[in-house]
C-alpha positions in Angstrom: 72.9 190.7 307.8 73.0 194.3 306.8 69.3 194.7 306.4 67.7 192.1 308.7 70.4 192.3 311.5 71.2 195.9 310.9 75.0 195.1 311.0 77.1 198.1 310.2 79.3 196.5 307.4 79.2 195.8 303.8 80.3 192.8 301.7 81.9 192.9 298.2 83.3 190.3 295.9 86.4 191.0 293.8 86.7 189.4 290.4 90.2 188.9 288.8 91.1 188.5 285.2 93.1 185.3 285.9 92.1 181.8 287.1 94.5 180.2 289.5 94.4 177.8 292.4 93.8 179.5 295.7 96.0 178.2 298.6 94.4 176.5 301.5 93.7 178.4 304.6 95.4 176.9 307.7 93.3 177.4 310.8 96.3 179.2 312.4 96.3 181.8 309.7 92.7 182.6 309.8 93.2 185.6 312.2 96.0 186.9 310.2 94.1 186.9 307.0 91.3 188.9 308.5 93.8 191.5 310.1 95.3 192.1 306.7 98.5 190.1 306.0 99.8 186.6 306.6 103.3 185.0 305.9 102.9 183.0 303.0 106.2 181.6 302.2 109.9 181.8 302.9 112.3 181.5 299.9 115.7 180.4 301.1 118.9 180.5 299.2 122.1 178.4 299.8 124.7 180.6 301.6 122.2 183.5 301.3 124.1 186.9 301.4 121.1 189.0 302.2 117.3 188.9 302.8 114.4 190.9 301.7 110.6 191.2 302.7 108.2 190.9 299.7 104.6 191.8 300.0 102.0 190.8 297.3 98.3 191.2 296.8 95.7 189.4 294.7 96.9 188.0 291.4 100.2 189.8 291.6 101.1 187.6 294.6 102.1 185.0 292.2 104.5 187.3 290.4 106.0 188.1 293.8 106.5 184.5 294.6 108.1 184.1 291.2 110.3 187.1 292.0 111.5 185.4 295.2 112.4 182.5 293.2 114.6 184.5 290.8 116.2 186.3 293.8 117.2 183.0 295.3 118.3 181.3 292.0 120.0 184.1 290.4 121.5 186.2 293.1 121.5 184.3 296.3 118.9 186.4 298.1 116.5 184.9 300.6 113.0 186.4 300.8 110.0 186.2 303.1 106.7 186.7 301.1 103.7 187.9 302.8 100.2 187.7 301.2 98.3 191.0 302.0 94.8 190.6 302.0 94.0 194.1 302.9 96.3 197.2 303.0 93.3 199.1 304.1 92.8 197.1 307.3 96.6 197.4 307.9 96.4 201.1 307.7 93.4 201.3 310.0 95.2 199.2 312.5 98.4 201.4 312.3 96.3 204.5 312.6 94.5 203.1 315.8 97.9 202.1 317.2 99.4 205.5 316.5 96.3 207.3 318.2 96.3 205.1 321.3 100.1 205.6 321.7 99.7 209.4 321.3 96.9 209.5 323.9 98.6 207.1 326.4 102.2 208.6 326.6 103.2 206.9 329.8 101.9 203.4 329.0 103.8 200.8 327.1 103.5 201.7 323.4 101.5 199.3 321.3 102.7 198.0 318.0 101.1 198.0 314.7 100.1 194.7 312.8 102.6 195.5 310.1 105.5 196.2 312.5 104.9 193.1 314.7 104.6 191.0 311.4 108.1 191.9 310.6 109.7 190.7 313.9 112.9 188.8 313.3 112.7 189.6 309.4 115.5 191.3 308.1 115.9 193.5 304.9 114.0 196.2 303.1 110.4 195.6 302.0 109.0 195.7 298.4 105.3 195.5 297.7 103.6 194.9 294.3 99.9 195.0 293.4 97.5 195.3 290.6 96.4 198.7 292.0 98.0 202.1 291.9 101.0 202.8 294.0 99.2 204.8 296.6 97.1 201.8 297.7 100.1 199.9 299.0 102.0 203.1 299.9 99.2 203.8 302.7 101.1 201.4 305.2 104.5 203.2 304.6 104.4 204.9 308.1 104.2 201.5 309.8 107.1 199.9 308.0 109.6 201.5 310.3 112.1 204.5 309.6 115.0 202.0 309.6 113.5 199.9 306.8 113.2 200.7 303.1 110.0 200.4 301.4 109.6 200.2 297.6 106.0 200.0 296.1 105.2 198.8 292.6 101.7 199.4 291.1 99.8 199.9 288.0 99.8 203.7 287.7 98.8 204.8 284.2 96.1 204.5 281.7 94.0 201.4 280.9 95.4 199.2 278.1 94.5 195.9 276.4 97.0 193.3 275.9 98.3 189.9 277.3 98.6 189.8 281.1 102.4 189.0 280.9 102.9 192.2 278.6 100.8 194.4 280.8 102.5 193.4 284.0 105.9 194.1 282.3 104.7 197.5 280.9 103.3 198.6 284.4 106.5 197.2 286.0 104.8 194.9 288.5 106.0 191.5 287.1 108.6 189.2 288.7 111.5 190.9 287.0 110.8 194.2 288.3 110.0 192.9 291.7 113.3 191.3 291.8 115.2 194.4 290.5 113.3 196.5 293.1 114.6 194.2 295.9 118.1 194.2 294.6 118.1 198.1 294.3 116.8 198.4 297.9 119.6 196.2 299.1 122.1 198.2 297.1 120.7 201.4 298.7 121.3 199.7 302.0 125.0 199.0 301.1 124.5 195.4 301.0 125.0 194.7 297.4 127.0 196.6 294.7 124.9 198.8 292.2 126.5 196.6 289.4 124.4 193.7 290.6 121.3 195.8 290.0 122.5 196.9 286.5 123.2 193.3 285.7 119.7 192.2 286.7 118.3 194.9 284.5 120.3 193.6 281.5 119.6 189.9 282.4 115.9 190.3 282.5 115.7 192.6 279.5 114.4 195.6 281.1 114.4 198.8 279.1 115.7 201.3 281.7 115.1 204.2 279.3 111.5 203.5 278.7 108.8 206.1 279.5 107.1 205.8 283.0 103.9 203.9 282.4 101.8 206.6 283.7 103.0 209.1 281.0 102.1 207.1 277.8 
């Protein structure tokens, strides 16, 4: 297509370091996948006292889903989980909407893909990926000023170890996802800070360990 049809595009294949079953692609979700994000699952909790929005990308999506399970089972927190297929596409969309609104000040403002995806969804947002934090952070302007946004990523030096240990070390595993969500709810005044401290202790997280990008 690029050479013979002179299409202004490129194709790439991303190889992950973990084998896992890919979910089916419902026809209704096809457009959302191409636009950058699709609602993957809703994790309810009996008599839920709060809700959060979790974003996961690539192999870390499975950790985000597991984090949603922990939030529901251990703390009674409901969670909507989005599979983010492209933070880059979401930023492009947000910038285009931002520009259009700036140049059409008297027209009805358009809304970004990120903003419209969160319609009717309550609570702060937490994103976790296998990439450095700035990758998922690029959509922060489109989350909304009234909503918190916490980003977890693998900032730091390359290391060799088991996946479960590396994800714990870089603070992108299910336990850190759950703690980040609880801390965001505490910052919003929904939970007591003692709940967050209890989760840190429950999951065996060393709160005084050096930041992964410093060691």
